[in-house]
N, C-alpha and C positions, 0 to 999 in steps of 0.2 A: 503495500499498499506507497501511495504516495504524501509524504507529510508538508508538512509548513516551510520547513528548507527546500523540495521539490518545486514550490510554486514559486520559494522566493528567488531559486535560480532558473527559472523556467523566465520571470519576471526581470531576470538581468536578463539571461541572452537577447530577451525581448527592447533593450535597452531602454527602461519602463524608469517609470520612475516612482519611488514608492517608499511608502511608512510603514508600518507594523507597530498595531499595537497592542492591549492582549486584555479580555472582557473575558463577562462571567460565561457567557456563549459563548468561545472560541478566541482561538488568534481573527484578529482582523489587520490587514491589509489593505489600506486607503490610497488610492493613485490620482492627483492629482487632475484639472484636465484644465485647458482652457480658463480665459473667464469668461462668467454668463454661462458657464457648462455643469450640470450634478456633478461632484464625486464619483467613480465605483468604489468601491467597497464591496474585495472578498472576504468572506465571514469561510477560515477554515476551522468546521468541523465537524470531526471525522464520524462514519463515512463520507465526507460530504464537499461539497467548496458551492458555495455559494459566492455568488457575484450579484449586486443593486445598486439602479442609481437608483435615488429618487429625483422625480422630473417636476415632478409641483401637486399646486393642491387641485381634487377636484372643485368645482360648481357644486354649490347645496342646492342648486335647481334651475331648469330648465337645462339639462348638461347631456342631453340624447346627440348633438352631431358631436359632442367630444368623446364620448364613451362607443359612436359607434364608430369614428374614426380608428381607436383604439385599438379594438376585434371584427375594424380590415389589416390596420396594419402588423396583426397575428398570426391573419389566417395566407395574406399574399405575401407579404416581406417577407419580415420574421422563418428564419430556421433556427438559431438558438436559444434567444429567447427570448418573452411576449410583453405584456403589460401589463399590470394589477392591479391590484384595489387595498388600499391598506387600512381597516378599522376608523381611522381619521379619516379616510377620503383625501389622501396622501398616494397621489400613481406614482407608481417603483417601476425597474425596468429590471426583469432578474436573469436572472440564468443558474441551474445547477450541473455538476455536473460532480460525480463519483472518483472520491480519488484512491481506489483502489486501482483504475486501471489508467489513471491521468494521465495526460504526453500532452506536448512543446506544443505541438496544430491543434488539436480540441482548444488549447485558452486557447493558443495564439483569436481562431477563428471566433470563440464566445467575443473575449475580450476589443475586439472589430467590427464585429457584429453590435456591442452595447455602443461600441465610439460613430462609429455612420450612423446607428438609429437618431444620438445625443445629436449629431452635430443637424444629419439631415430633417429631421422633423420634430424637436422642441420648437420651437420657434415656430412654427406652426399649428404643434400643442395648442403650447398658452394663449393662442391668438383665441383661439376656439375656445376655452377655456372662459379668456375676458365675455371673449359676447355669449357665450351661454352664460355666464353668474351676473 
């Protein structure tokens, strides 16, 4: 099974900046992003690695267009990741991988999809959120 050491080594091979923090629910690796984009957080909690980015708050009312866009992205665009909604109406982009057979290419593909989705979709989702709220 892969460990935090392997994940950090893979990130090093990708020339990615990161910081590591110990938390109650496992080790967290924070990948800083460009300004105005959410950070990507990797949670290493054997037997899985969860990657997530907090995209923003969903509007409290009249959110049909936003939710339709998120579901469409999940179905037509995203392969490794998906949008979801947490209890506090926080929109998140997540992916989970098993540590048992995690490899470099798999981690890289997931991170690239998250980054591409953040760059290409967050501005449009923000506008939908403003219109719906």
